[in-house]
Phi, psi and omega in degrees: 000133179284130179265127181286164177298324178297312179297325182290319188250002182280089181234163176296136180198157181291161174266354173056053165279354173204162165219130356294156177288157189307318180297344182252015173294142175270084184288335184294329181260004180276144174211157178299326180295314179295318179299315180298324179295317179292326178299312180292321178301312182293318180299313181295328181281332194234343187301311183289327186274321184227350183080186181233164178250149174237129168251125181244118183269122178246099200276352190278139174224148179278338178212160184267125171267125190281355176268351193276136177252008183281159177279124185215163174233118183274123179197153173251006183270105185278358174290353177285347187296306186296314178300325181290315179298319178299320180293317180297319179292327175293320177298317179299321178298320178299319177293314182299327179295336181271343183280141179284346179208174183294128179290147175254119186269117177265328186216135169232134174229127176262116180234179183197202020053200181231097179305325181279008165297326183281143178293149180307318182292331177285323174296324176297316177301319180297307185292320177296323177294322177295311187286343177296337181254009188213171171249156181262127178296152180303308181257069181272158176225110178253132184218160177210159177263127181243138174272122183303334183282333184234005174282119181262166176297329178294321175302309184297317181292316182298314181290326175299315180297335180272001176108004179280135180231357180230136178224141179241126180253130178281116182252310180072286182196148182265359180289132178299320182293317179293316180299322178294318181296323183264004177058048181222077184271112177209120182286158177305324181304319182294320180293316180299318183300311183289329177295315179295318178301313182301317180292319180299321182287327176125012177299134185269346179215116176247127182242145173243133178261120178245156181228133174248152182091015180286158180302135179069003182287131179247172178297321178297323178298315181296316179300315180297317181295316180295319180296318177295319179297315179300327181294336179265346175049056174297155183289326178230153174222128169259123183242083190276152168277128176295126179268103181272095182228064184296339178290340177264318190269357174068216187295344181299334178248024179253017178277003178207166183269159179302324182288350177279352184260125178300144184226161171048234186296325178298316179293316183296328179296325178302318180289313185297319178293316178299317179299318180296320179294323178292319180299323179299332181262012174091014178273135182252138180289127182238115180060216183258121173068018180235147182221148179209151172285158184300332184282347186278149183296333180291320176297315181297320179295320178296316180296327182272000181073025184249002180300140182233157179222133177211200183294346175272356184098213179279143177215145178277348182250106180273130167227147179287327184250122174235123179255128176262123178250145178101168184301135176072355183297150178245130176259152183222114178264008189078319180267351181197159175239149176214130180249137178285160175307140182272334180271129185301318183294320178293321176302312179299319181300315179298314181299318181294338176269007182060040178241141173301133187277038182278133179241347175199164180184191183205134173258123186286139174276173176300320177296317178304317183295322178292312181295320179303317182294320178299314182293321177297318178300314182294319182289330185261330185233358181061027176200158174210158183226164176208155177221179184304318184247013180212126178077003181270150176206161192303320185268013184303315181298322178295320179298313181294323176298322181290345181261002183298321180295321177294328175294318177296329178277006176064033178267343180203164178235123180256127174240172185307326183231019182202161172225129180235131177280131179279169176302319179295332184270350184304322178296347185247022184297328177296320178297320180294318177298324180299331178294331178274346186284088185294325180293322177293320181294323184283339181218083179295129182296140178282332177244160181286117181261333192239162173286169179289148187286335184244000000 
């Protein structure tokens, strides 16, 4: 029996929003003192030249979506909004107290959870509180994630007035059966309404997030969803692979059986057909699972070799320093990572003691920094290079030897000083990155930590 490339290479693997990946952080040698040192180093190197990024995690949702892997707190009690905003602003003050000068904000992203769970006036209080301690970069990019069911025109107008120009709406799939399985019921009308509002107000980039491989999802479902999406012509589209990891997410993904989830070649066909339909409408593949029209800044960033990837995913605005505010958020100083407490009550306790709510992290070694750049190059540009004194590392020849079979399968091209992923190899970019992942190679996990790569 002939084994397809999907069957051959569909193994558990990281999505590489960081290197090292979180399960391979060296927490034993991490300390708040070391983290603060990397924070100041990065700030001093980059604040004046490129500014910094802020990711603000807003964890509350009114109901649980069973496909979601984000850290969230399910509640319908909106009195939780003000105490949380006050805590986030106190955390921001703790960071600002450590900076030698006023931070310049190049990028803000509101994620969740459901950012639009919060009332517009409370989001205004949050952003004004952040900016009271900072300056706005000339070419800043402020964005937020909106739930089509509860994003109001007032949300969109208020955030626009505060400088937001990009909004991402979670769509997933338009099939009633799929929506019921993932507990995310939202009609096409709601998505169309918020998309039109955003354009009417003046947002320059509207994105729709779609997911393939969801329970009960068929090829007809994907075609219908893509056609409806094309009719609204969002500037960007994220077409994600559903990460079926119920051993991590617990009961949230136990509302359906494993056999209800498309796998291997069946799942990959959903993506390939969807990708072809997007290409017909002028969408260009950007990095992994992302598409954009030529007019969008993400496409332009990709063409210019400036696309960046971090814990927020792909971004057209690269900064070396990204600070994560709020429960469970992860900060990245380039030289180190630090994650906030995951439990809301513990997060509040730290803030009330005037302590940064960091509970774990990792300080990158010289080797980590080299590998990180290679993986970032592959994820953002589908190629990487090395020379005698740059990008080279001791195990490079072993890494390239391990990729020879993928080269024979025409998934990549290896030259004396470079590696380029072919069009055929783009679906397997996570596998290619895994070959560079020295920490993963040195300590193969005994249990499945990651979702499947394809």
